[in-house]
C-alpha positions, 0 to 999 in steps of 0.5 A: 511531519510527524513520523506516524507508525504505519498500520494497514488501516493508516496506509489504506486510509491514505491510499483510498483516494486511488481506489486501492488497498494494501493486503498482507501476504506471507512475507510481503504486502500487495495492493488490490484494486477495490473497484474490481472483482479480480482485485488485481492492480499493476503495483509491485508488491513490497517484500517485507514482513513488517509494515514499519520497514517503510514509513507511512509516507514511503508506502503512499509514495510507492503507490503514487509512483507506480500509478504515475509510471 
């Protein structure tokens, strides 16, 4: 697989099937449930300032591992 640079749009497109989106905080990224008003979901935040600290595949795997835990 090609190493495609992660962007918020690409990550959100890849995890949309789970009803989740990534949101940028101050020095971290968190995941929101797009189907609820409170937008909280029990997926750990990723503490990094740059999306490129992880590959697109790693971002998706982080979400899928948390949902399967």
